[in-house]
N, C-alpha and C positions, 0 to 999 in steps of 0.2 A: 445273646441280644442283637436284633437287626439294625446295623448300620444307619443312621439317619442319613438319607439323599444330601448329598449338596447340588445346589441347582446351578445351570448356568445361565449368563447371559442372552439375547438375542438380539443379533447385530450382522447386517449385509445378509440377511437370509441363513445364516446360521445361529447354533447355539454354540458359546464360547465358552470357554474355561476362564474363569477371573483368576487374577493373577493376585488378587488382595486376601488379605489373611484375617479379615472381618468379615463373619456372615452371621446372618439375623436368623433370630429362629422363627420359623410358622409352626403355630398351634393348632390343634384340633380343640376348639373351645368345648367342646361338648365333653372328651374324656381328660382335657387339661395337658395331653402329651404331645411333644413336639413332633411333628412328622415331616418336616424338612429343614434347610437353611438355606438363605436366599444370601448372594453375596451382596456385600458394601461395595460397588464398583469404584475403581481408583479414577480420579479425574482424564487419565489418558483414556480408559476404555468409555468415559462419557465422551470424549473428545471423539473418540473413534466412531463411535453411535452416529454424533452430530454428521462427521465426515462422510460415511457411508450415506445418511441421508441429502448429505449435498450432492454427492457423485449420481444418486438416483434419480435428482430432482430433472434434469433435462429432457431425459428420454421418456419419464413418466409426463411430464409436462406436456409435450407433443404427443403423448398417445390419445387419440379422440375418444372425448366423454363416451359416446357409444360403446367403444371398446371397452373403457374401464367399468363402465356401469355392469357389464357383463359378469365381472369378478364378485359384484356384489349378489348376483342372481344365485352364483354356485357358492358363494359363502352362506347364504340365506340356505341353501339346501343341506349345508353341513351341518349347521346351527340344529335343525331338525334332523338330522342323521345323529348326533352325537347329543341330541337333546337330555336323554337320562345321564348319561357320565357328565354333561355339563352340569346341571342342575347339582347332582350329588357332590361335584366337586366346589360348588360353589356354598353348599351346606356344610360340607365337612372344614373349607378352612376360614368360615367368616360364623358359621353358628345358627344362621337364620335357619328359619324350618324349612320344611321341603316345598311347601306352598309359596314361600316368599321367596325361595332360591329360583322357583319357575318364574315367578314374578320379575325377578331381576331379570332373567334370560328373556324373558317374551319383552321387556321394555328395550333390553338390546336390539331385539328383531325390528322394532319399530324404526329408528333410524337407518339403520341396514337396508330396510325397505323403501325408506325415503332415497337413499344413494342409489336405488337401482332406478332413479327417474333423474338422475344429473343432467343426461344432454337435456331435457327439459327446463330444468330449474338454473342452466347456466345462460339460458336463450336470452339476448339483449331487445333493445329498442333499435328501430332505425327511423329515418324521415328523409323523403325526397326534396330536393329543392329547399334546402334550410335558406339558400341565396340562390339567383338564377346560376343554375348549372352545378350547383353543388349537394353533395348528400352526405349526410351523417351517419354512421352507425354507434352505438355506444355495445360493448359486451363485458362480460365478466371473466377474469383470467387469474390463475394461483400465482401466488406469491413466492414461494421455497419452502424451507425447513419450518415448522411446527414443534412445537415442545409440548406435554402434557403433565401436569404431576396428578396424581390422583390418590384418592383416600381409601382406607379399609373397607368402608359400609357397603357399597357395591361393587363387588369384584368384576362384573362383567358390563352392568348397563351403564355406570360414569366412564370408564375408560374406552370399552369397545363400542358406547352407543353413542353417548354425548360426545367423545371427543376424536374419534380416529375416523370413524366413516365419513364423515363430510367431508374433513381434512383431506384425505386422500383422493375421495372421489371428484374434487374438484381440482385436481392434479397437484395439489402438494404432497410434502416427504413428512415422516413424521416421527419423532423420538418419545416414547413414552417412560417416563419415570413411574411404573407401579408401585403399588402401596408394600412395603416391607412386609407387611401384617399378613395379605392376602395377595398375593404374588400368582398363586398356581392359575386361575383362571386368564389372568393376562397373557401367559405365556402358554397355554394352551391354545387363546385365541391368535396367537403369531403363529402357530403352527397349520390354525385351518386358512388363515390368509394365504398363507404359501403354498396350501392343497389348493385353493381356489385359482392359485394363479398370478398373486400378486408379485411383482417382481422385485428380487433381493434389493434390501435397501430403503424401500419406501416405508416399510414399516420397522422401528427396532423397538426393541422393549429391554429395561433395566432396572435395576432396582439399587440405591445408594442414600444415602445420610444426606441431611440438607447442605451440606458442606459441599460436596459434586453437585449436588443439585444446581448451585449459585451459579455454576456454568451456562446451564440454560437460560438464565434470564439475564445472562450479559454478553453472550458468543455474539461476534457480528453478523454469524449465519442464520442464527436463529431469528425467523420474523415475527412470531408471536408466541404465546403462551396461553396454554388452556389451564386452568385449575380450580379445584375444588376441596376445600378443606377449611381451618380455622378462620375467624377474621382475622386475629394478629398476623397468622402466616401470610393470609391472602392479600393484608396490605403490604406486606414487603414484598409480596410477589408484584404486585400493582405498580408500585412505587417503584421498585428496582428496573424492573422490566420497561417499563412505560420511559425511564429515564435515559433507557440504552435504547430509545426507538422504535421498542415492539409494541405490536397489538397483543391485548392482555384481555381476558373474560375470565374473571374469580370470582369463581358462587362461593359463598360463604357461611357462616353460622346462621341459624334461626330460631327463633322461638314463636312457633304458629300458635295462635288461639282460635278456639272455635265460639262462636258467643251463642246459646241455648234460650231460645226463648220460652216463655210461658205455653206458646199453642204447641210446642214440638211434642210429637209421640215418644214420651219416656224409652220405653222399653227400647223401642229400635233404635231411637237415638244411642241410648247408652252401649248398644252392640256396634254400633260405626264408632262410637267413641273409642270403645276397646279394642276393635281392630286398628285405627289409626295410632292410638296412644302406645301401645303394646307389641304391636307387629313389627318383625326385625328387634326384638327386644327394645325398641325405643331408638335405637341406632339410626337413624335416617334423617334428614336437615327437613322432608317433607311430615314429618311425624306430627301429632297432636298433644304436644305435652301441657297444654295449658286449655283449660274450659271456663270459660266467664258464663257463669249460670243466672237467670234471672232468679233473685231471691226468693220469687214466690212458689217454684220448684224446685229447688237446688236440693232440699233435701231428700225428696223423691230421686232425684238422680242419681245422687249419691249413694242411697241404698239399691238401687238397680245394678250400677255399675257394680257396687259389693257382692250383689246376690249373682249376677250372670260369671264374674270371675273367676269365683268359688266350683265352676264346671269345666274351667280349661286346665290342660292339661301341659305342664312345663316337662321338657325331656329334651333327649339328644334330638339333633337338628334333622339327620336323615330318619328318625323314626318319622313314618308319614300320619302316624298318631298324634304327635307333638303338636300343640298350639302355640307355646312360645319355648325358643331354645337358649341356650346362654349368648353372654356379651361376649367380645370377642377375646379378651385377654384379662389377665387377674390384673394386670394393672389398670385398665381399665375398670375393672370390677370395685376395684378399691376405691376410685375417683367417685364410682357413683355412690357407695357406702359414704363417702366423706360429705356428699353432698345430702343425703339423707339424714345424716347427723347434722348438717347446718340449719335444715329446715326444720327439726325440732327444735334446736335452739333459736331459732327466730319467731319461733312460736306459733307456726302452723300445724294444725291438728292432724295426727296420722292417723288415718282411718282404716288403712291398709298397709302391713308392716311386709316388703316380702324380704328382709334380711337373712333370713334362716330358712331358706329353702334348701333343702338337699333332695337330690333325684339317687334313687338306690340302683346301686350299679354304677353310677359316673359321678362318685362323691368327689372328684378332682376336677371336676368341670367348674366352667366360670360360672355358674347360674345365681340369678337373683329373681325375686318373684315379683308379681305386679305391686306397686307402692302408689298408694293415693294420698295427697296430703289435701285438706278442706280449709276453708278460710283464709287461703293466702292471698295476703294483703298487698297492694303496689309497691311498698317499700321492701318487701323480701326479696332476696337476690335468687332464691330456689323459684321462684316463678319468673324471673328475667331474662336469667342467664342459660345458656345451652347446656345441659346437662347431658343428654345423650344417651339415655338410658332410660329403662322401664317405670319409669317415674311420672305422674299426673298430678298435676296442680290444680285445684279447684277455686276460682275467684267467683265472689257474688257479687253482682249488681243490682239496682233496682229496676231498671228500664233500657230498652234498646239505647237510647243517649248514651247511656253511662256507660253501657259494654262498647261500643264503637270509639268513645274517646279514650278509654283504658286501652283496647286494642293498640289505637293508632299514638300512644305513647311509647310504645315498645321500640326500642333501636333498630329491630330485625324486622323485616318484612319478605319474608319467602313468602307464605302461604295464610290465608286465612278461611275460615269458615264460618255459615251460619246454619244454625237450625230453626226453621221456621214452617208453617204452614201459607205464612202472609205473603202475598207476592208484593206488598207495597213495602216492607221491610227486606224483603231478598233485594230487591232492584236498590233502597235506598243502602243496602250493605254491600253491594257490588260498587256501585259509583263514589261512596265515602270511604270506603277500607282502604287504608296505604300497605297496598301487598300486589305482590305480583302475579300471583294467582288465587283466585279467589274460587270458593266451594260453596254451592246454595243446598243444604242436606246431603253434600258432598265431602267427607271430611279428610281425604288428602286428594285437594285438586290439583294433581297432575296433569297437565293438556297431554292428549295424544300426541307423539315422536313430531305431527307434522309444527305442531305449535312451539314457540321458543318456552323453555325454561325460566322463566323472568324473576327472579328477587328482586327487590326493592331494598332501599335504604343500607343498612351494614349488612345486609345479606347479598351484597353483590357490587363487584368494583368493575366497573367497564364501562362500554357503549353498546355493544353487540352480544345478546345472550347465545346461549348454546341451542343446537338443535333448530329445525323449522328452518324460515326463510333467514332469521337472523343467522343462524349457524353457518349457511352458504356466505351472506356476505363477509363473517368474519374471516373465513377463510378466501375470500378471494377481493379484488378490488377492480374497479372499474376503468376502462378504457374505452375512449371516443375516438373515432376515427372520420376523417371529413376529406371527401374526393372530389376531385373536378375535372371533367375530362373536355379537350376542348374541339369544336367543328372545325369543320377544313377553312370557313371564312375567318373566323377565330386564329386560327393558326397563322392563314396568310395576314392579318392585320397583325400580328405578333410579329413578324420575319420584319413588315415593311415598317414598323416602328423599331428596329434592332433589337428587339427581345429575343427574335428567333435566331442570332447570329452565333 
């Protein structure tokens, strides 16, 4: 039997052997087999990563932005060079199918490309003669050591797209607590950053439990935290880190809703919903797990969804013919099964049951099939709380007004979408819906990486969102410098008055 590899953590430019006696299993969700074990790093190892980042900061801060951005040009080349390897790695450790793993990597490249222009993004403002002979210039400068706490569902995009590029491009250093469930991609990116020329200590990557991660929230040398995860943990991260004087951006849970009006093309809309609801097996914060259908077309829409899903293939993630892969762990699979049971008990109509899926040759994989509940009412928890799996809920409303009101009642507000051919209703929806990202006939309205990923309400805690100009501002602070130079006559006057002695 092949020995399962024990991973090291990345600190000060080197992979280090942990002294811990606790390792966490990493699975291939498609087979159910353990493929590696990652260390639960000790307090001292977390502190060492912070110290390495602190030591690297002065030299990195003083590296000209034009020189820093060259590393990102090189990193982009390396991402493309190793594209096949990286996509395969994402698919194997997470379980998302090939095209979705490719999308994960593509969304990592967008902020990397944005960071290639950091010299331009850091340019400030100036004004001559703010008063007679006095000039003022303002510019943005880095702050110090930042930390990131990353979830399992996007092994590349979240840590290596949302967190790392803008942080280090702006001149800060970084300590990443990667997901212990899917850390392989983050460790590989650490190698690529080093190959691209990033100095030792600027980026440090480790895995640990919540106990050790608490140091990142309280340590005096950590200036800010970027977090993605559950609302419960996000609130703890936000309140604890903020109480210790740190900047925080905490992207948390979602329950995105899509409103389908009676003028929407049914077949095309159904295809879009299936992709959004079941892509990545529903394990994404911008999934579309709830459809609010106008009653007049709800039956036709449900029939179209069921008919189109029957043609989809469930299989191993790295099989390029698979349309949906497994969920990430058996524990998470059981959680989703419990939600399905809860939906049945709450009285929702189970029109498509994905609980008994078996993939031949992969019987031990963590598979679930597409599941659809119809006639989900506002009081049912299955339609209001995040399940993070391949479960779609259909809520029915009589018209646009009722649909908007229902969506806005939900405490989460990452994204929302409307399907309609009416310009009037599309515009009204964009104006009146309480969500940070809105789609018009776009089921997953994640904007291009130069715009912020901007959840609202209980989907975000903080002031500045990740990516885009918000990201640049989060990792920097303004400094204004006012100068005055005296001409000869002024100098003579000051000497005569005694000021020049």
